N, C-alpha and C positions, 0 to 999 in steps of 0.2 A: 601836681596835683592828684589828689589820690579819689581812683572814683571805687565806688561801692553800690553792687547790685543788691539790688532788693527783691528779695522772694514775694510775690502773690502772696498774701492772705490766702489760709485754708480753710475754712469753717468748717463748724464742728459736723456736719453731715460727710462732708467728704473726706474728712479724715478717719470718722466709721468706717466708710466702704472702701478703704484703703488699708485698714488695719485688718478688716474680716477677709478682704481677697487675700491679704499676706497671708493669716492662719490658714484660710485653705489650703493656696500652694502648698505651706508649709506640711499640712494632713495629708494632702496629695500626696508628694512626693515621698512621705515617711511611707505612704503604702505602697505605693510603686519600686521605691529602692531593692526591698528584696526579690521584683521580680529583675531586676536586671542585676542581681548579684548571682553566686554562685549557691546561695544555700537555698532551702525549702521555703516554698512558698508559704506566706501565712493560712492562705487559703486553697485549702484540698480541693476542691468544688471546681477550682479557677484552673489548678493546673489537671486537671484529669478533662477539665472540658477544651484541653487547648491539645493534648496527646490522644481524645477518642477519634476525632475524624482519620488523622493518620494512621490509626490502628486498623479503623474501617478501611479504610483504602487499601491498606498493605491484605488483610483479609479477603477483600472483594477481588484484589489483581491475582493474588494466588488461586484462588476460588477459578476464576477467569483460565486462567493457563490451564489452570488440571481438568477443569470442563471441555476446554476445547481440544486441549492435547489428545483424550481419553475419544473422542469423537472423529480425530483426524485419524487414529488407529483404527478404529472401526471401521472409517471409511476406507482404508486403504487397505485392509484383510479382507472386506466386502468386494470390494469393488477388482480385487484378485480372485477371489473365490467364487462369483457370480458371474455369469454368461451363458451362451450357447452350450458352452461344456461346463457343467456345475462340477468345482472341487470344494472338497471340505475345509471349510477355515482351520482345522489341526494341522491338515495335510499340506496347506501353504503357509502355516507357521513353520512346520518341520523343513522345508524345502527354501523357504530364506534362511533358515539360520543356517542350513548346512552349507551356501551361496557366501552368509557373511562369514561365519565365523571358522579357526582351522579345522583344516579337514578329520573327521573320525570326531568329534565332537558331538555332532549330531545325528544320527543315524535316518537313513531315508529308508531303508528296510522296507519292503511292498507297496513303495510309492510306484507306479508304473512309469516309463520314461515318454510318451505323450501327457500326462498329469505335471512330469518336470519340465517338459518344453513351453506348455498353456503356463505354466506360473511363472518360469522365473524368462523365458526368451518373445510371450507374445504379451501378457499382460501387466509384468510387474514394470515393464520401460513405459508403458504408456501411463499408469500411475505416475508414477514418480515424474512423469513430462507434467503433465494435471496439476501435483504438488507445488511444481519448481513455478509452473505461469501465474498460477492462483498466488503464492506469495509474490513472485516478484513482481506482479499486479498491482498486487495491494500495498506493496513498502511504494510503488510511482506514486500510486494515489493517494497517501498518509505525506509522502513530498509534497506533490503537487498541492494540496490541500491546505498544507501549512504552508507554503510559500507562498500561495494568492489570497491567502487566510480568507478563505471560501469553503464551504464544506460542500459544495455545489462542480466543484474542480476535481479531473478526473486526468488520466496518463496521457491521455490523447489531446490533450487540451492544449499541446503548442503542437500539433501535429508533428508528433514522431509516430502514433498507430498508423497515419495516414501514409506517412512515408515508408514507414517499414513496408507497407501492403501497396504500395506502388511501384518497391522493387520488387517484391517477392509475385506481381501481376508481371511485371517485365520478364522475371527469370522466366514465367510458365509460358508468356506469349511467344518468348523469342525460341523456346523450346531448350535451353539451357537446362533447365529442372529436372527433363528426362534423362538427361546425358549424366550428372554426378548428384549426390543426395544434398551435396553440400553447396550446390549455385542457389537455393533457393533461400536456405541460413543467410549466406553471404550477401547478397542482393537485399534483404532486407535490413542487414546491419547495415549496410553502406547505405539505403533510401533515408531510415530514423534517422541517423546522423547529418547525413545533408539538409533533411527537411529542418531538426534543431537547430544548426548553423547557419540556414535563411532564416528563419523566424529571429534569431537572435542577433542577424547582421540588419535586418530588418527595424526590430524594436529599440537597438541600440544606438545612442547619443550622445556624446562626447565623455564617452567612459562608463555612462551610467546607463541601463536600464529599466525602465517604469516598468512595474507588473502589470500595469492597465493596458499597455502599446503593445507587451509582448503578449496577453492574452488574445484582442485583437489581431497583431498579427498570425497568433495560430491559429484564430477561424477561419481568417482569411485564404493562407495557406491547405488547410486543412478542406475548405472549400474546391479550392484551383486542383487539388489534387485525387479529389471525390471526382472532379468530370474528366481528367488523364483516365482515371480507370475506367472510367466508363466510356471512355473511346478507344481504350484498347478490347474490353472485353466486344465491343460493339466492331472492331475492325477482326477479331478473330471469331467472330461466329458460325461463319462458314466452318467453321473448324468444329465442329459442336464439342467435342471431346473437352480440346483445350478451355473453349469457354464455359462449357458445364463444370472442368477442373476449377478454371477462376472462380468462377461463381458459389461453389462449395468452401474451395481455400476463404475467400471472404467470411463467411459466413461460420466460420471455426470448427475446427473437429479434432481431435487428437487419435483418427482413426491409423493404420499401421504405422505406429509411434516404435521405434526398437533403442535400443544401447546407444545408438548414433546420436538420436534429437538426446539423449540424455545428457553425454557429452557433449556436446553443442550449448547447450543453455546452463550447466549448470555452473561453470568458472562463469559466466557473463552474473550470473544471480550471485552466486559468492562474493563478488567485487563488491556487486551495484547495493547488497544489503550490509555488507561488511563499511561501505562510504556512507550510507544513510544513518548506521548506527553510529559511528564516528560524531557525525554532523548533528545530532540531537537536539543537544544544548545552542546552536546557532539556532537554528530551527524555533526551540521553545524563543528566544529572543525576540526574532522578527514578528513573532505573535504579537509583540507590543509595538512595531513598528519600526524602520528601518532607521530613523533618529536614535530611538531608545536603543536599539542594538550596536549602532555604531556606537554610541557612546560611552558601551559598556563593553568595547575593544573588538567587536563582531565585523569584518571585515565585509563587508555586505554584500558588493558585487563579485569577490571569487567567490563568498556562499552561494551567492544565485547559479553560477557557471557551474560549480559541480554539483551541486541539487540539482540543475538541469542534466548536466551530463549523465550522472547517476540515476536519473529518471528514463532519461533516453537508453540508457544500456539494459535496463531492466523491460522496457516495455519493446525494446528492438528483439531482446530474446526471446518473450513471450510472442510474438508478433510473427518471428522466425519460423519456430517449432508448433503453432498453434496456429496460427491464421488472427482472423478477427474476434476476438471476444470481449464484449461488452459489460459495464455494469459491474465489473467484480471490485477494478479499483474505483469507483464510486463509492460503490453500497457499502461496502467490508469496513475502509475506514472509519466511514459514520457512523459505524453502527460500533464498531469499538470504542469511537470517543467518545458515544455517549454513556459505554458501560465503563471506561477508563478514567475520563477526563481525555484534555489534549497535551499531554505530556509527550514527548515522542520518545524517549525512554521505554517507556510502555508500550503509548501506540504504536510503533513500529514494530518491534515482534510479535505482541500480540496481532496486528492485522495479517504480518507473515502465515503464523497460523492458524487464523481464522478463514486467509484466502485460501489457503490448502486444500484446507479440510473442506469448504463451500465449492470448489472446482473435482474435488476427488469425486464427492458426492454427485454434482451436478454431471458430471463424466458417466456416474452408473446410470441414473437417471437416464442419459441420453443414448447408452447402448440397451436399456430391457426395458422402456417403456413402449417399444413398438418390436419388436425381437419377431425376427430377425433383423428386420430392418432399423437402421440407426437414425436417431434425430441430431441434423448438426447439435455440434456444443452453443455455439451462439446466439442458438433460438431458446436454448433452455437456461441459458445466463441471465437474456433479455426478459425470456417470461418468468422467472422469479424474482429478478432486480428490480425491474421497472413496476410494478404492484408495491413491493416492499417496501421500496423509498418513498413513493406516493405515502404511503400510511403512515414510514416515518417523518415526513413532511407535517404531515396534518397532524401526528400526535406530540409530537417532539418539536411543533413551529417554535415555542417563546426559546427553549434552550438552543437552538441552534439560529437563532436571529432574526425569525418570520414570524410576526405577528398576523 
């Protein structure tokens, strides 16, 4: 028996609607096809509108890097030239070039020996350490804000700053820091990585590390380490000079920094910066969510561990040579993100330059505002960073997600 299917009758109105829809789809395909092909679009205005945002962003990025690099150069020269003993900027440039370039390329005839000592042995190491610390904290802050997807995140959010501070306080309280220059940074590095390891162990469950749990564990451990620091200060208060040294160190400062401090911080900053640049794409994908990043080939847990270790290395190096300095890793990446957008391939190098310029300028103010006395560097950064960050939140609250 042969079964025939009958199509339901189509009325005239439905038939006309289907015909109009097919006609519109055909017309739309005819307009879209040239855009998908390699030939020139029929509408030049559409092509210009697509290219214009990219060209504007490129020009803005180049302009930003040029301005910040110029500010960094000016800040470095001013930081070396200005002080209790004034040195002319031209003399500063000549001395620096004579030390960097091959012998005989730049003449330093007429520059006295005390000026050369002031420029090369006293102020240049301090300025370089300031630039390294500012760059390291800014890079670590950009990584933390990208990892936690929160513009309020900072390098000390997982306890690395507090752990490094505790290690340094132990070195000062036990007297080891007075025996050798390298005990304090060594203890600081060890403290930072122990704190990071503890936070990661607390937050990890079954091979996964939820970001929210990591944040809460970092806050809790930071409070516990702060209590330990306070106890050590109280225990050493009978030795007033040690307690004073611990307090000043926790406030942050770059006084009496030498080339040894530069050599301690430089390798760690270079390694941490290189790692952060390698994982810029992964951080960009993590901004869309862990599930999306995993579907695009990102090993989420591995990237978390590497980014956290890199941030801990940068933060530990900074704390080891400068003490506790706040708001650099919080404010600088936030400002750069508002100017250049969230893409980490632009954000991280721009944050490094901006952080270096900011901290060199802040250290110059710390040395000169109450001359001959010196204000602790952490006070200067907090005095500038906190009000400016509040202003940014009020001015750009819609851009950062706060209405």
